[in-house]
Kinemage of the C-alpha trace (Angstrom):
@kinemage 1
@onewidth
@group {chain A} dominant
@subgroup {mainchain}
@vectorlist {calphas} color= white
{ca met a 1} P -0.189 0.031 0.088
{ca ala a 2} L 1.252 3.549 -1.202
{ca leu a 3} L 0.492 6.846 0.442
{ca gly a 4} L -2.692 7.303 1.132
{ca asn a 5} L -5.637 4.126 1.714
{ca phe a 6} L -7.093 4.548 -1.378
{ca ser a 7} L -3.509 3.961 -3.609
{ca arg a 8} L -2.425 0.365 -3.791
{ca val a 9} L -0.016 1.202 -6.737
{ca thr a 10} L 3.443 0.862 -5.115
{ca glu a 11} L 5.715 1.965 -7.948
{ca phe a 12} L 5.698 3.248 -11.531
{ca ile a 13} L 7.140 1.621 -14.732
{ca leu a 14} L 8.819 4.952 -16.739
{ca leu a 15} L 8.689 4.457 -20.692
{ca gly a 16} L 11.392 6.730 -21.186
{ca leu a 17} L 12.261 8.585 -24.171
{ca ser a 18} L 12.901 5.368 -26.502
{ca ser a 19} L 12.487 1.396 -26.203
{ca arg a 20} L 15.616 0.692 -28.902
{ca arg a 21} L 19.033 0.445 -27.156
{ca glu a 22} L 20.993 2.115 -30.059
{ca met a 23} L 18.463 5.106 -29.059
{ca gln a 24} L 19.004 5.008 -25.238
{ca val a 25} L 22.764 5.086 -25.584
{ca leu a 26} L 22.367 8.157 -27.735
{ca phe a 27} L 20.543 9.701 -25.543
{ca phe a 28} L 22.737 8.554 -22.192
{ca ile a 29} L 25.674 10.424 -24.115
{ca thr a 30} L 23.851 13.518 -25.342
{ca phe a 31} L 22.428 14.288 -22.158
{ca phe a 32} L 25.196 13.218 -19.937
{ca leu a 33} L 26.843 15.867 -21.610
{ca ala a 34} L 24.405 18.217 -21.325
{ca tyr a 35} L 24.088 17.475 -17.454
{ca val a 36} L 28.181 18.306 -17.116
{ca met a 37} L 27.642 21.395 -18.984
{ca val a 38} L 24.943 22.438 -16.421
{ca leu a 39} L 27.071 21.230 -13.239
{ca leu a 40} L 30.226 22.842 -14.745
{ca gly a 41} L 28.648 26.125 -16.378
{ca asn a 42} L 26.613 26.933 -13.631
{ca leu a 43} L 29.211 26.167 -10.840
{ca leu a 44} L 32.000 28.141 -12.853
{ca ile a 45} L 29.001 31.142 -12.611
{ca ile a 46} L 28.426 30.995 -9.081
{ca leu a 47} L 32.472 30.809 -8.326
{ca thr a 48} L 33.110 33.637 -10.616
{ca val a 49} L 30.376 35.688 -9.225
{ca met a 50} L 31.865 34.872 -4.916
{ca thr a 51} L 35.101 35.878 -5.914
{ca glu a 52} L 34.923 38.924 -8.288
{ca ser a 53} L 34.311 42.382 -6.194
{ca lys a 54} L 33.267 43.710 -9.272
{ca leu a 55} L 30.572 41.143 -9.728
{ca ser a 56} L 28.915 42.363 -6.408
{ca ser a 57} L 25.932 44.332 -8.060
{ca pro a 58} L 22.488 42.937 -7.465
{ca met a 59} L 22.306 41.707 -10.981
{ca tyr a 60} L 25.025 39.109 -10.638
{ca phe a 61} L 23.541 38.266 -7.169
{ca leu a 62} L 20.502 37.350 -9.102
{ca leu a 63} L 22.409 35.487 -11.507
{ca cys a 64} L 24.116 33.427 -9.102
{ca asn a 65} L 21.348 32.837 -7.619
{ca leu a 66} L 19.953 31.444 -11.377
{ca ser a 67} L 22.884 29.391 -11.598
{ca phe a 68} L 21.939 27.430 -8.082
{ca ile a 69} L 18.431 27.143 -9.315
{ca asp a 70} L 19.508 25.510 -12.886
{ca ile a 71} L 21.758 22.911 -10.851
{ca cys a 72} L 18.871 22.257 -8.420
{ca tyr a 73} L 16.429 21.976 -11.194
{ca ser a 74} L 18.545 19.493 -13.515
{ca ser a 75} L 19.545 17.196 -10.587
{ca val a 76} L 15.845 16.549 -10.027
{ca thr a 77} L 15.307 14.766 -13.393
{ca ser a 78} L 18.702 14.279 -15.217
{ca pro a 79} L 20.507 11.574 -12.745
{ca arg a 80} L 17.591 9.125 -12.534
{ca met a 81} L 17.049 9.579 -16.152
{ca leu a 82} L 20.461 8.896 -17.094
{ca val a 83} L 20.496 5.489 -14.783
{ca asp a 84} L 17.173 4.589 -16.460
{ca leu a 85} L 18.894 4.431 -19.689
{ca leu a 86} L 21.251 2.014 -18.908
{ca phe a 87} L 18.549 -0.326 -18.374
{ca gln a 88} L 15.642 -1.623 -20.012
{ca arg a 89} L 12.931 -1.799 -16.646
{ca lys a 90} L 12.655 1.723 -15.774
{ca ala a 91} L 10.798 1.509 -12.387
{ca ile a 92} L 10.150 4.171 -9.547
{ca ala a 93} L 8.441 3.572 -6.229
{ca phe a 94} L 5.265 5.693 -5.591
{ca glu a 95} L 7.108 7.536 -2.819
{ca asp a 96} L 10.242 8.601 -4.982
{ca cys a 97} L 7.881 10.055 -7.802
{ca ile a 98} L 5.918 11.733 -5.673
{ca ala a 99} L 9.030 13.426 -4.620
{ca gln a 100} L 10.507 13.907 -7.638
{ca leu a 101} L 6.833 15.738 -8.800
{ca phe a 102} L 7.034 18.118 -5.702
{ca phe a 103} L 10.933 19.134 -5.917
{ca leu a 104} L 10.525 19.690 -9.955
{ca his a 105} L 7.637 22.186 -9.262
{ca phe a 106} L 9.419 23.445 -6.420
{ca val a 107} L 12.262 24.294 -7.998
{ca gly a 108} L 10.493 25.130 -11.213
{ca ala a 109} L 8.382 27.655 -10.053
{ca ser a 110} L 10.979 29.276 -8.092
{ca glu a 111} L 13.002 29.459 -11.327
{ca met a 112} L 10.056 31.278 -13.083
{ca phe a 113} L 9.429 33.806 -9.950
{ca leu a 114} L 13.406 34.652 -9.861
{ca leu a 115} L 13.218 35.218 -13.477
{ca thr a 116} L 10.379 37.856 -12.696
{ca val a 117} L 12.766 39.553 -10.118
{ca met a 118} L 15.297 39.156 -12.590
{ca thr a 119} L 13.186 41.402 -14.834
{ca tyr a 120} L 12.323 44.015 -11.869
{ca asp a 121} L 16.005 44.277 -11.673
{ca arg a 122} L 16.643 45.315 -15.141
{ca tyr a 123} L 13.360 47.292 -15.021
{ca thr a 124} L 14.522 49.412 -12.025
{ca ala a 125} L 18.580 49.764 -13.545
{ca ile a 126} L 17.339 51.424 -16.635
{ca cys a 127} L 13.961 53.145 -15.820
{ca lys a 128} L 14.888 54.711 -12.895
{ca pro a 129} L 18.758 54.729 -12.265
{ca leu a 130} L 19.195 57.495 -9.605
{ca his a 131} L 17.321 55.265 -7.426
{ca tyr a 132} L 18.641 51.656 -8.307
{ca thr a 133} L 21.047 51.426 -5.764
{ca ala a 134} L 17.961 52.136 -3.021
{ca ile a 135} L 15.597 49.870 -4.385
{ca met a 136} L 17.820 46.937 -4.875
{ca ser a 137} L 19.703 47.041 -1.637
{ca his a 138} L 21.198 43.751 -0.062
{ca arg a 139} L 18.542 43.297 2.090
{ca val a 140} L 15.737 43.753 -0.437
{ca cys a 141} L 17.444 41.260 -2.925
{ca trp a 142} L 17.793 38.281 -0.145
{ca ala a 143} L 14.177 39.512 0.942
{ca leu a 144} L 13.219 38.413 -2.961
{ca val a 145} L 15.058 35.919 -3.244
{ca ser a 146} L 13.460 34.359 -0.389
{ca ala a 147} L 10.100 35.147 -1.544
{ca cys a 148} L 10.698 33.525 -4.840
{ca trp a 149} L 11.690 29.845 -3.117
{ca ala a 150} L 8.684 30.631 -0.612
{ca gly a 151} L 6.556 30.803 -3.936
{ca gly a 152} L 7.542 27.779 -5.604
{ca phe a 153} L 7.157 26.180 -2.190
{ca leu a 154} L 3.360 27.001 -1.842
{ca his a 155} L 3.170 26.162 -5.741
{ca ser a 156} L 4.512 23.033 -4.926
{ca ile a 157} L 2.850 21.518 -1.934
{ca val a 158} L -0.848 22.247 -3.865
{ca gln a 159} L 0.518 20.251 -6.492
{ca thr a 160} L 1.396 17.774 -4.757
{ca leu a 161} L -1.216 17.658 -2.585
{ca leu a 162} L -3.967 17.108 -5.413
{ca thr a 163} L -1.851 14.317 -6.804
{ca ile a 164} L -1.528 12.230 -3.559
{ca gln a 165} L -4.964 12.678 -2.887
{ca leu a 166} L -6.470 10.370 -6.059
{ca pro a 167} L -6.594 6.548 -6.166
{ca phe a 168} L -4.354 5.026 -8.027
{ca cys a 169} L -4.897 1.511 -8.645
{ca gly a 170} L -3.447 0.484 -11.807
{ca pro a 171} L -2.227 0.774 -14.883
{ca asn a 172} L 1.323 1.907 -13.340
{ca thr a 173} L 3.079 2.992 -16.881
{ca ile a 174} L 4.372 6.493 -17.170
{ca asn a 175} L 5.132 7.532 -20.889
{ca ser a 176} L 7.699 9.865 -19.913
{ca tyr a 177} L 11.406 10.062 -18.631
{ca phe a 178} L 10.067 11.406 -15.152
{ca cys a 179} L 7.563 12.147 -12.952
{ca asp a 180} L 5.282 15.080 -13.495
{ca val a 181} L 1.772 15.960 -13.162
{ca pro a 182} L 0.207 15.435 -16.401
{ca pro a 183} L 1.214 11.849 -17.053
{ca val a 184} L 0.938 11.033 -13.264
{ca ile a 185} L -2.716 12.028 -12.675
{ca arg a 186} L -3.650 10.252 -16.285
{ca leu a 187} L -3.308 7.078 -14.048
{ca ala a 188} L -5.665 7.564 -11.700
{ca cys a 189} L -8.418 5.430 -11.161
{ca thr a 190} L -11.245 8.317 -10.703
{ca asp a 191} L -12.546 11.141 -12.491
{ca ile a 192} L -10.067 13.760 -12.727
{ca tyr a 193} L -11.643 16.527 -14.822
{ca val a 194} L -11.849 18.666 -11.402
{ca thr a 195} L -8.360 17.985 -10.631
{ca glu a 196} L -6.510 18.808 -13.788
{ca trp a 197} L -8.382 21.797 -14.434
{ca leu a 198} L -7.398 23.221 -10.329
{ca met a 199} L -3.618 21.835 -11.543
{ca ala a 200} L -4.145 23.352 -14.978
{ca ser a 201} L -5.274 26.763 -13.240
{ca asn a 202} L -2.323 26.483 -10.982
{ca ser a 203} L 0.482 25.795 -13.158
{ca gly a 204} L -0.783 27.088 -16.587
{ca leu a 205} L -2.087 30.607 -15.173
{ca ile a 206} L 0.890 30.863 -13.113
{ca ser a 207} L 3.298 30.665 -16.339
{ca leu a 208} L 0.660 32.706 -18.485
{ca val a 209} L 0.731 35.897 -15.934
{ca val a 210} L 4.221 35.769 -15.178
{ca phe a 211} L 5.330 35.514 -18.955
{ca leu a 212} L 2.929 38.367 -19.944
{ca val a 213} L 4.259 40.378 -16.988
{ca leu a 214} L 7.580 39.866 -18.454
{ca val a 215} L 6.976 40.822 -21.728
{ca thr a 216} L 5.019 43.735 -20.759
{ca ser a 217} L 8.229 45.155 -18.388
{ca tyr a 218} L 10.699 44.135 -21.491
{ca met a 219} L 8.140 46.512 -23.848
{ca tyr a 220} L 8.324 49.470 -21.515
{ca ile a 221} L 12.125 48.873 -21.086
{ca leu a 222} L 12.257 48.824 -24.782
{ca val a 223} L 10.058 51.964 -25.414
{ca thr a 224} L 12.064 53.415 -22.271
{ca val a 225} L 15.814 52.900 -24.040
{ca arg a 226} L 14.476 54.145 -27.410
{ca val a 227} L 13.287 57.627 -25.488
{ca arg a 228} L 16.480 57.981 -23.955
{ca phe a 229} L 19.191 55.923 -25.529
{ca thr a 230} L 22.713 55.791 -23.667
{ca lys a 231} L 25.722 53.804 -23.513
{ca gly a 232} L 25.068 52.167 -20.346
{ca his a 233} L 21.450 51.557 -21.691
{ca gly a 234} L 23.006 49.548 -24.457
{ca lys a 235} L 24.838 47.432 -22.076
{ca ala a 236} L 21.835 47.239 -20.192
{ca leu a 237} L 19.687 46.265 -23.063
{ca ser a 238} L 22.202 43.316 -23.944
{ca thr a 239} L 21.782 41.943 -20.235
{ca cys a 240} L 17.815 42.053 -21.351
{ca ala a 241} L 18.174 40.074 -24.463
{ca ser a 242} L 19.740 37.532 -22.983
{ca his a 243} L 17.344 37.285 -20.204
{ca ile a 244} L 14.435 37.067 -22.925
{ca met a 245} L 16.207 34.042 -24.537
{ca ala a 246} L 16.440 32.325 -20.825
{ca val a 247} L 12.484 33.263 -20.559
{ca ala a 248} L 11.648 31.844 -23.402
{ca leu a 249} L 13.058 28.900 -23.032
{ca val a 250} L 11.148 27.829 -19.597
{ca phe a 251} L 7.894 29.820 -20.327
{ca val a 252} L 6.839 28.901 -23.908
{ca pro a 253} L 7.037 25.279 -23.417
{ca cys a 254} L 5.508 25.374 -19.867
{ca ile a 255} L 2.669 27.370 -21.112
{ca phe a 256} L 2.167 24.657 -23.545
{ca ile a 257} L 1.833 22.049 -21.406
{ca tyr a 258} L 0.406 23.161 -18.297
{ca leu a 259} L -2.160 25.894 -19.634
{ca arg a 260} L -4.514 22.909 -21.079
{ca pro a 261} L -6.479 20.048 -19.820
{ca phe a 262} L -4.130 16.966 -19.113
{ca ser a 263} L -5.858 13.551 -20.363
{ca thr a 264} L -7.280 14.932 -23.451
{ca phe a 265} L -3.397 15.247 -24.663
{ca pro a 266} L -0.707 12.783 -25.822
{ca ser a 267} L 2.667 12.747 -23.795
{ca asp a 268} L 4.860 15.853 -23.969
{ca lys a 269} L 7.889 14.123 -22.744
{ca his a 270} L 10.255 15.580 -25.641
{ca ile a 271} L 9.239 19.226 -25.191
{ca cys a 272} L 9.697 18.677 -21.732
{ca met a 273} L 13.154 17.956 -22.079
{ca ile a 274} L 13.400 22.024 -23.246
{ca tyr a 275} L 13.411 23.339 -19.834
{ca thr a 276} L 14.222 20.194 -17.847
{ca ile a 277} L 17.769 19.463 -19.722
{ca phe a 278} L 18.589 22.197 -22.149
{ca ser a 279} L 17.381 25.451 -20.503
{ca pro a 280} L 19.487 24.758 -17.641
{ca ala a 281} L 22.741 24.000 -20.127
{ca met a 282} L 21.885 27.261 -22.011
{ca asn a 283} L 21.657 29.742 -19.547
{ca pro a 284} L 25.183 29.877 -18.564
{ca leu a 285} L 26.154 30.156 -22.042
{ca ile a 286} L 23.370 32.764 -22.666
{ca tyr a 287} L 24.365 34.991 -19.738
{ca thr a 288} L 28.481 34.421 -20.430
{ca leu a 289} L 28.731 34.737 -24.406
{ca arg a 290} L 26.681 38.412 -24.034
{ca asn a 291} L 28.549 39.717 -20.643
{ca ser a 292} L 31.871 41.102 -20.957
{ca glu a 293} L 32.586 41.542 -17.735
{ca val a 294} L 31.782 37.940 -16.621
{ca lys a 295} L 33.952 36.704 -19.529
{ca thr a 296} L 36.342 38.996 -18.062
{ca ser a 297} L 35.959 38.032 -14.900
{ca met a 298} L 36.192 34.326 -15.549
{ca trp a 299} L 39.404 34.388 -17.544
{ca lys a 300} L 40.954 36.149 -14.343
{ca leu a 301} L 39.847 33.488 -12.387
{ca trp a 302} L 41.405 30.785 -14.712
{ca lys a 303} L 44.381 32.854 -14.503
{ca arg a 304} L 44.492 32.638 -10.688
{ca cys a 305} L 43.995 29.106 -10.628
{ca lys a 306} L 46.573 28.531 -12.997
{ca val a 307} L 49.079 30.295 -10.733
{ca phe a 308} L 48.265 27.768 -7.846
């Protein structure tokens, strides 16, 4: 007996990305390299920001937190997926599946809220430069980051509680490579119409509303830059371009997956790869290749390491 008196399923079987052995080997190599990129790239950003005094502004403090979240987010799914690619039978205990679902939404929602805070930081820097230091103080930055994690936890606990109250009596095969709300609740032995709409309004509307807020903010920033363009604004605009690419990689797939009934559509496991694997791997490249300060600081860090 698993969690709850109504659940008779003790484990789920993940179908993964492919049943063909040669494709599994190809996926293993690709995703192993992607996960290594996530770890090394984001750890390098964190180390660079922490050791370089020139990168002590709120923007880099938030970037450092984004790198930490990307490591956590990718680690929720990637290690288990890599292990499963080595075996034909991919079983996950009911409790482990619920735990993975919880942490996926916890960290994922926290990242969405953090991207919103990063947009607010750029809005303040460009539109209110004289008050930027006072508005984005060290205390305010910590409070905003803490609020992101609290919001992510609240969102995730709602999704998890709505999931575990459902009865699961079979089948137990999940057409995905990880446990998420849409493929899991499809297996419930009851009518999930109300539950799936509650979950869609939770995940989908959060994604859509936050995305619209971000788009509106960037439109306002672009108008401001167009009216009074300076060299400093050009640098800030370049940072915004990086931010927009990171936002698109996270929000567009999430809106597509969560803002609709789950049971009436086929599996979206290949779309999920965008924000669970590739987005965390691409963020270090997006933010460093377009940022000369970060690249210069990384080069200085590399030279100091070579000395030792």
